[in-house]
PDBQT receptor file of N, H, CA, C and O in Angstrom, charges set to zero:
ATOM      1  N   MET A   1      -5.569  -0.229  -6.820  1.00  0.00    +0.000 N 
ATOM      2  CA  MET A   1      -5.447   1.051  -7.468  1.00  0.00    +0.000 C 
ATOM      3  C   MET A   1      -5.079   0.835  -8.925  1.00  0.00    +0.000 C 
ATOM      4  O   MET A   1      -4.498  -0.188  -9.287  1.00  0.00    +0.000 OA
ATOM      5  N   LYS A   2      -5.417   1.794  -9.744  1.00  0.00    +0.000 N 
ATOM      6  H   LYS A   2      -5.889   2.626  -9.450  1.00  0.00    +0.000 HD
ATOM      7  CA  LYS A   2      -5.036   1.742 -11.146  1.00  0.00    +0.000 C 
ATOM      8  C   LYS A   2      -3.515   1.772 -11.256  1.00  0.00    +0.000 C 
ATOM      9  O   LYS A   2      -2.855   2.535 -10.551  1.00  0.00    +0.000 OA
ATOM     10  N   TYR A   3      -2.970   0.960 -12.120  1.00  0.00    +0.000 N 
ATOM     11  H   TYR A   3      -3.507   0.340 -12.692  1.00  0.00    +0.000 HD
ATOM     12  CA  TYR A   3      -1.515   0.815 -12.209  1.00  0.00    +0.000 C 
ATOM     13  C   TYR A   3      -0.782   2.100 -12.553  1.00  0.00    +0.000 C 
ATOM     14  O   TYR A   3       0.417   2.198 -12.293  1.00  0.00    +0.000 OA
ATOM     15  N   THR A   4      -1.447   3.076 -13.118  1.00  0.00    +0.000 N 
ATOM     16  H   THR A   4      -2.421   2.996 -13.329  1.00  0.00    +0.000 HD
ATOM     17  CA  THR A   4      -0.799   4.342 -13.459  1.00  0.00    +0.000 C 
ATOM     18  C   THR A   4      -0.973   5.420 -12.384  1.00  0.00    +0.000 C 
ATOM     19  O   THR A   4      -0.525   6.550 -12.576  1.00  0.00    +0.000 OA
ATOM     20  N   ASN A   5      -1.607   5.095 -11.273  1.00  0.00    +0.000 N 
ATOM     21  H   ASN A   5      -1.971   4.176 -11.117  1.00  0.00    +0.000 HD
ATOM     22  CA  ASN A   5      -1.886   6.076 -10.230  1.00  0.00    +0.000 C 
ATOM     23  C   ASN A   5      -0.658   6.248  -9.330  1.00  0.00    +0.000 C 
ATOM     24  O   ASN A   5      -0.560   5.640  -8.264  1.00  0.00    +0.000 OA
ATOM     25  N   GLU A   6       0.254   7.074  -9.777  1.00  0.00    +0.000 N 
ATOM     26  H   GLU A   6       0.174   7.568 -10.643  1.00  0.00    +0.000 HD
ATOM     27  CA  GLU A   6       1.528   7.293  -9.090  1.00  0.00    +0.000 C 
ATOM     28  C   GLU A   6       1.335   7.858  -7.681  1.00  0.00    +0.000 C 
ATOM     29  O   GLU A   6       2.043   7.452  -6.759  1.00  0.00    +0.000 OA
ATOM     30  N   ALA A   7       0.404   8.775  -7.500  1.00  0.00    +0.000 N 
ATOM     31  H   ALA A   7      -0.171   9.104  -8.249  1.00  0.00    +0.000 HD
ATOM     32  CA  ALA A   7       0.190   9.383  -6.182  1.00  0.00    +0.000 C 
ATOM     33  C   ALA A   7      -0.262   8.342  -5.162  1.00  0.00    +0.000 C 
ATOM     34  O   ALA A   7       0.236   8.327  -4.036  1.00  0.00    +0.000 OA
ATOM     35  N   SER A   8      -1.181   7.490  -5.534  1.00  0.00    +0.000 N 
ATOM     36  H   SER A   8      -1.585   7.502  -6.449  1.00  0.00    +0.000 HD
ATOM     37  CA  SER A   8      -1.646   6.448  -4.610  1.00  0.00    +0.000 C 
ATOM     38  C   SER A   8      -0.542   5.448  -4.315  1.00  0.00    +0.000 C 
ATOM     39  O   SER A   8      -0.412   4.978  -3.185  1.00  0.00    +0.000 OA
ATOM     40  N   TYR A   9       0.245   5.125  -5.315  1.00  0.00    +0.000 N 
ATOM     41  H   TYR A   9       0.139   5.507  -6.233  1.00  0.00    +0.000 HD
ATOM     42  CA  TYR A   9       1.375   4.210  -5.141  1.00  0.00    +0.000 C 
ATOM     43  C   TYR A   9       2.362   4.780  -4.130  1.00  0.00    +0.000 C 
ATOM     44  O   TYR A   9       2.796   4.069  -3.223  1.00  0.00    +0.000 OA
ATOM     45  N   GLN A  10       2.719   6.038  -4.271  1.00  0.00    +0.000 N 
ATOM     46  H   GLN A  10       2.367   6.615  -5.007  1.00  0.00    +0.000 HD
ATOM     47  CA  GLN A  10       3.669   6.670  -3.356  1.00  0.00    +0.000 C 
ATOM     48  C   GLN A  10       3.105   6.745  -1.938  1.00  0.00    +0.000 C 
ATOM     49  O   GLN A  10       3.844   6.560  -0.971  1.00  0.00    +0.000 OA
ATOM     50  N   THR A  11       1.816   7.010  -1.803  1.00  0.00    +0.000 N 
ATOM     51  H   THR A  11       1.216   7.160  -2.589  1.00  0.00    +0.000 HD
ATOM     52  CA  THR A  11       1.183   7.062  -0.490  1.00  0.00    +0.000 C 
ATOM     53  C   THR A  11       1.210   5.695   0.176  1.00  0.00    +0.000 C 
ATOM     54  O   THR A  11       1.506   5.582   1.365  1.00  0.00    +0.000 OA
ATOM     55  N   ALA A  12       0.897   4.652  -0.599  1.00  0.00    +0.000 N 
ATOM     56  H   ALA A  12       0.657   4.744  -1.565  1.00  0.00    +0.000 HD
ATOM     57  CA  ALA A  12       0.925   3.295  -0.051  1.00  0.00    +0.000 C 
ATOM     58  C   ALA A  12       2.319   2.949   0.462  1.00  0.00    +0.000 C 
ATOM     59  O   ALA A  12       2.459   2.429   1.569  1.00  0.00    +0.000 OA
ATOM     60  N   LEU A  13       3.341   3.231  -0.327  1.00  0.00    +0.000 N 
ATOM     61  H   LEU A  13       3.227   3.653  -1.227  1.00  0.00    +0.000 HD
ATOM     62  CA  LEU A  13       4.718   2.936   0.089  1.00  0.00    +0.000 C 
ATOM     63  C   LEU A  13       5.106   3.747   1.322  1.00  0.00    +0.000 C 
ATOM     64  O   LEU A  13       5.755   3.224   2.228  1.00  0.00    +0.000 OA
ATOM     65  N   ALA A  14       4.717   5.011   1.363  1.00  0.00    +0.000 N 
ATOM     66  H   ALA A  14       4.190   5.436   0.627  1.00  0.00    +0.000 HD
ATOM     67  CA  ALA A  14       5.051   5.873   2.495  1.00  0.00    +0.000 C 
ATOM     68  C   ALA A  14       4.412   5.373   3.786  1.00  0.00    +0.000 C 
ATOM     69  O   ALA A  14       4.914   5.648   4.876  1.00  0.00    +0.000 OA
ATOM     70  N   ASN A  15       3.309   4.644   3.668  1.00  0.00    +0.000 N 
ATOM     71  H   ASN A  15       2.901   4.421   2.782  1.00  0.00    +0.000 HD
ATOM     72  CA  ASN A  15       2.622   4.105   4.831  1.00  0.00    +0.000 C 
ATOM     73  C   ASN A  15       3.036   2.675   5.149  1.00  0.00    +0.000 C 
ATOM     74  O   ASN A  15       2.399   2.008   5.964  1.00  0.00    +0.000 OA
ATOM     75  N   GLY A  16       4.095   2.204   4.512  1.00  0.00    +0.000 N 
ATOM     76  H   GLY A  16       4.613   2.746   3.850  1.00  0.00    +0.000 HD
ATOM     77  CA  GLY A  16       4.636   0.889   4.820  1.00  0.00    +0.000 C 
ATOM     78  C   GLY A  16       3.980  -0.269   4.083  1.00  0.00    +0.000 C 
ATOM     79  O   GLY A  16       4.256  -1.432   4.377  1.00  0.00    +0.000 OA
ATOM     80  N   MET A  17       3.124   0.042   3.136  1.00  0.00    +0.000 N 
ATOM     81  H   MET A  17       2.901   0.987   2.897  1.00  0.00    +0.000 HD
ATOM     82  CA  MET A  17       2.438  -1.013   2.401  1.00  0.00    +0.000 C 
ATOM     83  C   MET A  17       3.327  -1.573   1.296  1.00  0.00    +0.000 C 
ATOM     84  O   MET A  17       4.304  -0.951   0.880  1.00  0.00    +0.000 OA
ATOM     85  N   ARG A  18       2.962  -2.754   0.840  1.00  0.00    +0.000 N 
ATOM     86  H   ARG A  18       2.169  -3.259   1.178  1.00  0.00    +0.000 HD
ATOM     87  CA  ARG A  18       3.658  -3.372  -0.283  1.00  0.00    +0.000 C 
ATOM     88  C   ARG A  18       2.625  -3.975  -1.224  1.00  0.00    +0.000 C 
ATOM     89  O   ARG A  18       1.508  -4.296  -0.817  1.00  0.00    +0.000 OA
ATOM     90  N   LYS A  19       3.010  -4.124  -2.479  1.00  0.00    +0.000 N 
ATOM     91  H   LYS A  19       3.917  -3.863  -2.809  1.00  0.00    +0.000 HD
ATOM     92  CA  LYS A  19       2.085  -4.683  -3.464  1.00  0.00    +0.000 C 
ATOM     93  C   LYS A  19       1.902  -6.160  -3.172  1.00  0.00    +0.000 C 
ATOM     94  O   LYS A  19       2.874  -6.912  -3.096  1.00  0.00    +0.000 OA
ATOM     95  N   VAL A  20       0.654  -6.574  -3.009  1.00  0.00    +0.000 N 
ATOM     96  H   VAL A  20      -0.136  -5.963  -3.071  1.00  0.00    +0.000 HD
ATOM     97  CA  VAL A  20       0.368  -7.971  -2.695  1.00  0.00    +0.000 C 
ATOM     98  C   VAL A  20      -0.345  -8.700  -3.829  1.00  0.00    +0.000 C 
ATOM     99  O   VAL A  20      -0.411  -9.929  -3.843  1.00  0.00    +0.000 OA
ATOM    100  N   LYS A  21      -0.880  -7.930  -4.784  1.00  0.00    +0.000 N 
ATOM    101  H   LYS A  21      -0.826  -6.932  -4.773  1.00  0.00    +0.000 HD
ATOM    102  CA  LYS A  21      -1.598  -8.569  -5.876  1.00  0.00    +0.000 C 
ATOM    103  C   LYS A  21      -1.645  -7.645  -7.084  1.00  0.00    +0.000 C 
ATOM    104  O   LYS A  21      -1.765  -6.426  -6.956  1.00  0.00    +0.000 OA
ATOM    105  N   GLU A  22      -1.549  -8.253  -8.248  1.00  0.00    +0.000 N 
ATOM    106  H   GLU A  22      -1.452  -9.243  -8.351  1.00  0.00    +0.000 HD
ATOM    107  CA  GLU A  22      -1.705  -7.546  -9.519  1.00  0.00    +0.000 C 
ATOM    108  C   GLU A  22      -2.730  -8.352 -10.317  1.00  0.00    +0.000 C 
ATOM    109  O   GLU A  22      -2.603  -9.569 -10.455  1.00  0.00    +0.000 OA
ATOM    110  N   TYR A  23      -3.735  -7.670 -10.834  1.00  0.00    +0.000 N 
ATOM    111  H   TYR A  23      -3.838  -6.682 -10.722  1.00  0.00    +0.000 HD
ATOM    112  CA  TYR A  23      -4.762  -8.414 -11.547  1.00  0.00    +0.000 C 
ATOM    113  C   TYR A  23      -5.322  -7.614 -12.709  1.00  0.00    +0.000 C 
ATOM    114  O   TYR A  23      -5.306  -6.383 -12.691  1.00  0.00    +0.000 OA
ATOM    115  N   PRO A  24      -5.825  -8.327 -13.732  1.00  0.00    +0.000 N 
ATOM    116  CA  PRO A  24      -6.433  -7.640 -14.877  1.00  0.00    +0.000 C 
ATOM    117  C   PRO A  24      -7.723  -6.948 -14.446  1.00  0.00    +0.000 C 
ATOM    118  O   PRO A  24      -8.478  -7.460 -13.619  1.00  0.00    +0.000 OA
ATOM    119  N   ASP A  25      -7.950  -5.798 -15.015  1.00  0.00    +0.000 N 
ATOM    120  H   ASP A  25      -7.337  -5.382 -15.687  1.00  0.00    +0.000 HD
ATOM    121  CA  ASP A  25      -9.121  -4.992 -14.680  1.00  0.00    +0.000 C 
ATOM    122  C   ASP A  25      -9.690  -4.454 -15.987  1.00  0.00    +0.000 C 
ATOM    123  O   ASP A  25      -8.993  -3.751 -16.719  1.00  0.00    +0.000 OA
ATOM    124  N   LYS A  26     -10.924  -4.767 -16.287  1.00  0.00    +0.000 N 
ATOM    125  H   LYS A  26     -11.491  -5.338 -15.693  1.00  0.00    +0.000 HD
ATOM    126  CA  LYS A  26     -11.526  -4.349 -17.561  1.00  0.00    +0.000 C 
ATOM    127  C   LYS A  26     -11.498  -2.836 -17.755  1.00  0.00    +0.000 C 
ATOM    128  O   LYS A  26     -11.275  -2.354 -18.865  1.00  0.00    +0.000 OA
ATOM    129  N   LYS A  27     -11.723  -2.096 -16.689  1.00  0.00    +0.000 N 
ATOM    130  H   LYS A  27     -11.904  -2.488 -15.787  1.00  0.00    +0.000 HD
ATOM    131  CA  LYS A  27     -11.782  -0.633 -16.790  1.00  0.00    +0.000 C 
ATOM    132  C   LYS A  27     -10.386  -0.005 -16.876  1.00  0.00    +0.000 C 
ATOM    133  O   LYS A  27     -10.167   0.913 -17.666  1.00  0.00    +0.000 OA
ATOM    134  N   ASN A  28      -9.442  -0.500 -16.062  1.00  0.00    +0.000 N 
ATOM    135  H   ASN A  28      -9.620  -1.246 -15.420  1.00  0.00    +0.000 HD
ATOM    136  CA  ASN A  28      -8.123   0.134 -15.938  1.00  0.00    +0.000 C 
ATOM    137  C   ASN A  28      -6.989  -0.612 -16.632  1.00  0.00    +0.000 C 
ATOM    138  O   ASN A  28      -5.867  -0.108 -16.688  1.00  0.00    +0.000 OA
ATOM    139  N   GLY A  29      -7.255  -1.771 -17.147  1.00  0.00    +0.000 N 
ATOM    140  H   GLY A  29      -8.167  -2.180 -17.102  1.00  0.00    +0.000 HD
ATOM    141  CA  GLY A  29      -6.206  -2.585 -17.747  1.00  0.00    +0.000 C 
ATOM    142  C   GLY A  29      -5.558  -3.488 -16.719  1.00  0.00    +0.000 C 
ATOM    143  O   GLY A  29      -5.668  -4.712 -16.799  1.00  0.00    +0.000 OA
ATOM    144  N   ILE A  30      -4.883  -2.885 -15.752  1.00  0.00    +0.000 N 
ATOM    145  H   ILE A  30      -4.793  -1.891 -15.687  1.00  0.00    +0.000 HD
ATOM    146  CA  ILE A  30      -4.262  -3.616 -14.652  1.00  0.00    +0.000 C 
ATOM    147  C   ILE A  30      -4.517  -2.822 -13.372  1.00  0.00    +0.000 C 
ATOM    148  O   ILE A  30      -4.447  -1.593 -13.367  1.00  0.00    +0.000 OA
ATOM    149  N   SER A  31      -4.808  -3.527 -12.307  1.00  0.00    +0.000 N 
ATOM    150  H   SER A  31      -4.865  -4.526 -12.311  1.00  0.00    +0.000 HD
ATOM    151  CA  SER A  31      -4.945  -2.896 -10.998  1.00  0.00    +0.000 C 
ATOM    152  C   SER A  31      -4.038  -3.602 -10.014  1.00  0.00    +0.000 C 
ATOM    153  O   SER A  31      -3.717  -4.779 -10.175  1.00  0.00    +0.000 OA
ATOM    154  N   TYR A  32      -3.628  -2.866  -8.992  1.00  0.00    +0.000 N 
ATOM    155  H   TYR A  32      -3.889  -1.910  -8.861  1.00  0.00    +0.000 HD
ATOM    156  CA  TYR A  32      -2.756  -3.390  -7.959  1.00  0.00    +0.000 C 
ATOM    157  C   TYR A  32      -3.463  -3.288  -6.612  1.00  0.00    +0.000 C 
ATOM    158  O   TYR A  32      -4.243  -2.368  -6.368  1.00  0.00    +0.000 OA
ATOM    159  N   ALA A  33      -3.173  -4.248  -5.751  1.00  0.00    +0.000 N 
ATOM    160  H   ALA A  33      -2.539  -4.996  -5.949  1.00  0.00    +0.000 HD
ATOM    161  CA  ALA A  33      -3.643  -4.195  -4.370  1.00  0.00    +0.000 C 
ATOM    162  C   ALA A  33      -2.422  -4.092  -3.468  1.00  0.00    +0.000 C 
ATOM    163  O   ALA A  33      -1.478  -4.872  -3.602  1.00  0.00    +0.000 OA
ATOM    164  N   TYR A  34      -2.438  -3.136  -2.555  1.00  0.00    +0.000 N 
ATOM    165  H   TYR A  34      -3.205  -2.503  -2.446  1.00  0.00    +0.000 HD
ATOM    166  CA  TYR A  34      -1.366  -2.932  -1.583  1.00  0.00    +0.000 C 
ATOM    167  C   TYR A  34      -1.918  -3.198  -0.196  1.00  0.00    +0.000 C 
ATOM    168  O   TYR A  34      -3.094  -2.947   0.067  1.00  0.00    +0.000 OA
ATOM    169  N   ALA A  35      -1.073  -3.707   0.694  1.00  0.00    +0.000 N 
ATOM    170  H   ALA A  35      -0.117  -3.911   0.480  1.00  0.00    +0.000 HD
ATOM    171  CA  ALA A  35      -1.532  -4.017   2.048  1.00  0.00    +0.000 C 
ATOM    172  C   ALA A  35      -0.368  -3.934   3.028  1.00  0.00    +0.000 C 
ATOM    173  O   ALA A  35       0.801  -3.884   2.647  1.00  0.00    +0.000 OA
ATOM    174  N   ILE A  36      -0.735  -3.920   4.293  1.00  0.00    +0.000 N 
ATOM    175  H   ILE A  36      -1.685  -3.960   4.603  1.00  0.00    +0.000 HD
ATOM    176  CA  ILE A  36       0.231  -3.970   5.387  1.00  0.00    +0.000 C 
ATOM    177  C   ILE A  36      -0.404  -4.821   6.482  1.00  0.00    +0.000 C 
ATOM    178  O   ILE A  36      -1.605  -4.720   6.734  1.00  0.00    +0.000 OA
ATOM    179  N   THR A  37       0.395  -5.653   7.126  1.00  0.00    +0.000 N 
ATOM    180  H   THR A  37       1.371  -5.736   6.921  1.00  0.00    +0.000 HD
ATOM    181  CA  THR A  37      -0.140  -6.462   8.213  1.00  0.00    +0.000 C 
ATOM    182  C   THR A  37      -0.197  -5.633   9.492  1.00  0.00    +0.000 C 
ATOM    183  O   THR A  37       0.468  -4.605   9.615  1.00  0.00    +0.000 OA
ATOM    184  N   ARG A  38      -0.984  -6.090  10.417  1.00  0.00    +0.000 N 
ATOM    185  H   ARG A  38      -1.525  -6.926  10.318  1.00  0.00    +0.000 HD
ATOM    186  CA  ARG A  38      -1.073  -5.397  11.707  1.00  0.00    +0.000 C 
ATOM    187  C   ARG A  38       0.301  -5.366  12.381  1.00  0.00    +0.000 C 
ATOM    188  O   ARG A  38       0.702  -4.338  12.926  1.00  0.00    +0.000 OA
ATOM    189  N   SER A  39       1.013  -6.480  12.345  1.00  0.00    +0.000 N 
ATOM    190  H   SER A  39       0.687  -7.315  11.903  1.00  0.00    +0.000 HD
ATOM    191  CA  SER A  39       2.324  -6.505  13.011  1.00  0.00    +0.000 C 
ATOM    192  C   SER A  39       3.308  -5.551  12.327  1.00  0.00    +0.000 C 
ATOM    193  O   SER A  39       4.117  -4.923  13.010  1.00  0.00    +0.000 OA
ATOM    194  N   GLU A  40       3.259  -5.428  11.007  1.00  0.00    +0.000 N 
ATOM    195  H   GLU A  40       2.601  -5.938  10.452  1.00  0.00    +0.000 HD
ATOM    196  CA  GLU A  40       4.119  -4.472  10.300  1.00  0.00    +0.000 C 
ATOM    197  C   GLU A  40       3.770  -3.042  10.703  1.00  0.00    +0.000 C 
ATOM    198  O   GLU A  40       4.662  -2.222  10.923  1.00  0.00    +0.000 OA
ATOM    199  N   TRP A  41       2.480  -2.742  10.798  1.00  0.00    +0.000 N 
ATOM    200  H   TRP A  41       1.756  -3.407  10.618  1.00  0.00    +0.000 HD
ATOM    201  CA  TRP A  41       2.035  -1.405  11.188  1.00  0.00    +0.000 C 
ATOM    202  C   TRP A  41       2.469  -1.089  12.623  1.00  0.00    +0.000 C 
ATOM    203  O   TRP A  41       2.934   0.014  12.911  1.00  0.00    +0.000 OA
ATOM    204  N   GLU A  42       2.311  -2.064  13.512  1.00  0.00    +0.000 N 
ATOM    205  H   GLU A  42       1.933  -2.960  13.278  1.00  0.00    +0.000 HD
ATOM    206  CA  GLU A  42       2.704  -1.844  14.901  1.00  0.00    +0.000 C 
ATOM    207  C   GLU A  42       4.209  -1.618  15.011  1.00  0.00    +0.000 C 
ATOM    208  O   GLU A  42       4.654  -0.815  15.831  1.00  0.00    +0.000 OA
ATOM    209  N   GLU A  43       4.989  -2.310  14.203  1.00  0.00    +0.000 N 
ATOM    210  H   GLU A  43       4.628  -2.962  13.536  1.00  0.00    +0.000 HD
ATOM    211  CA  GLU A  43       6.440  -2.107  14.212  1.00  0.00    +0.000 C 
ATOM    212  C   GLU A  43       6.799  -0.695  13.747  1.00  0.00    +0.000 C 
ATOM    213  O   GLU A  43       7.684  -0.060  14.320  1.00  0.00    +0.000 OA
ATOM    214  N   ILE A  44       6.123  -0.207  12.722  1.00  0.00    +0.000 N 
ATOM    215  H   ILE A  44       5.404  -0.723  12.256  1.00  0.00    +0.000 HD
ATOM    216  CA  ILE A  44       6.347   1.165  12.247  1.00  0.00    +0.000 C 
ATOM    217  C   ILE A  44       6.002   2.159  13.351  1.00  0.00    +0.000 C 
ATOM    218  O   ILE A  44       6.750   3.104  13.602  1.00  0.00    +0.000 OA
ATOM    219  N   ARG A  45       4.872   1.939  14.002  1.00  0.00    +0.000 N 
ATOM    220  H   ARG A  45       4.265   1.172  13.798  1.00  0.00    +0.000 HD
ATOM    221  CA  ARG A  45       4.461   2.827  15.102  1.00  0.00    +0.000 C 
ATOM    222  C   ARG A  45       5.505   2.830  16.207  1.00  0.00    +0.000 C 
ATOM    223  O   ARG A  45       5.867   3.883  16.732  1.00  0.00    +0.000 OA
ATOM    224  N   ARG A  46       5.992   1.630  16.557  1.00  0.00    +0.000 N 
ATOM    225  H   ARG A  46       5.699   0.775  16.131  1.00  0.00    +0.000 HD
ATOM    226  CA  ARG A  46       7.004   1.511  17.605  1.00  0.00    +0.000 C 
ATOM    227  C   ARG A  46       8.278   2.246  17.220  1.00  0.00    +0.000 C 
ATOM    228  O   ARG A  46       8.853   2.973  18.030  1.00  0.00    +0.000 OA
ATOM    229  N   ASP A  47       8.714   2.054  15.986  1.00  0.00    +0.000 N 
ATOM    230  H   ASP A  47       8.246   1.464  15.328  1.00  0.00    +0.000 HD
ATOM    231  CA  ASP A  47       9.956   2.674  15.514  1.00  0.00    +0.000 C 
ATOM    232  C   ASP A  47       9.868   4.190  15.451  1.00  0.00    +0.000 C 
ATOM    233  O   ASP A  47      10.873   4.880  15.617  1.00  0.00    +0.000 OA
ATOM    234  N   HIS A  48       8.675   4.710  15.213  1.00  0.00    +0.000 N 
ATOM    235  H   HIS A  48       7.857   4.150  15.077  1.00  0.00    +0.000 HD
ATOM    236  CA  HIS A  48       8.505   6.149  15.082  1.00  0.00    +0.000 C 
ATOM    237  C   HIS A  48       7.905   6.793  16.330  1.00  0.00    +0.000 C 
ATOM    238  O   HIS A  48       7.702   8.006  16.367  1.00  0.00    +0.000 OA
ATOM    239  N   HIS A  49       7.625   5.993  17.342  1.00  0.00    +0.000 N 
ATOM    240  H   HIS A  49       7.790   5.007  17.313  1.00  0.00    +0.000 HD
ATOM    241  CA  HIS A  49       7.081   6.487  18.604  1.00  0.00    +0.000 C 
ATOM    242  C   HIS A  49       5.862   7.377  18.406  1.00  0.00    +0.000 C 
ATOM    243  O   HIS A  49       5.781   8.472  18.963  1.00  0.00    +0.000 OA
ATOM    244  N   VAL A  50       4.923   6.900  17.615  1.00  0.00    +0.000 N 
ATOM    245  H   VAL A  50       4.988   6.011  17.162  1.00  0.00    +0.000 HD
ATOM    246  CA  VAL A  50       3.711   7.664  17.320  1.00  0.00    +0.000 C 
ATOM    247  C   VAL A  50       2.547   7.014  18.068  1.00  0.00    +0.000 C 
ATOM    248  O   VAL A  50       2.365   5.798  18.003  1.00  0.00    +0.000 OA
ATOM    249  N   ASP A  51       1.769   7.819  18.771  1.00  0.00    +0.000 N 
ATOM    250  H   ASP A  51       1.917   8.807  18.823  1.00  0.00    +0.000 HD
ATOM    251  CA  ASP A  51       0.562   7.329  19.442  1.00  0.00    +0.000 C 
ATOM    252  C   ASP A  51      -0.652   7.670  18.615  1.00  0.00    +0.000 C 
ATOM    253  O   ASP A  51      -0.932   8.840  18.355  1.00  0.00    +0.000 OA
ATOM    254  N   TYR A  52      -1.374   6.644  18.201  1.00  0.00    +0.000 N 
ATOM    255  H   TYR A  52      -1.146   5.694  18.412  1.00  0.00    +0.000 HD
ATOM    256  CA  TYR A  52      -2.623   6.845  17.453  1.00  0.00    +0.000 C 
ATOM    257  C   TYR A  52      -3.781   6.357  18.261  1.00  0.00    +0.000 C 
ATOM    258  O   TYR A  52      -4.925   6.435  17.812  1.00  0.00    +0.000 OA
TER     259      TYR A  52
């Protein structure tokens, strides 16, 4: 995501993601990549008792 995209950043954090990469981007200046592992996601699901 573009480094200034506050809404996407907040959504990523709310979904348990963390920044895994920062890289130069000709169009945006800097872009960030956020991710979550399957085990992290499953732990969140377990903790919140949500069935998907």
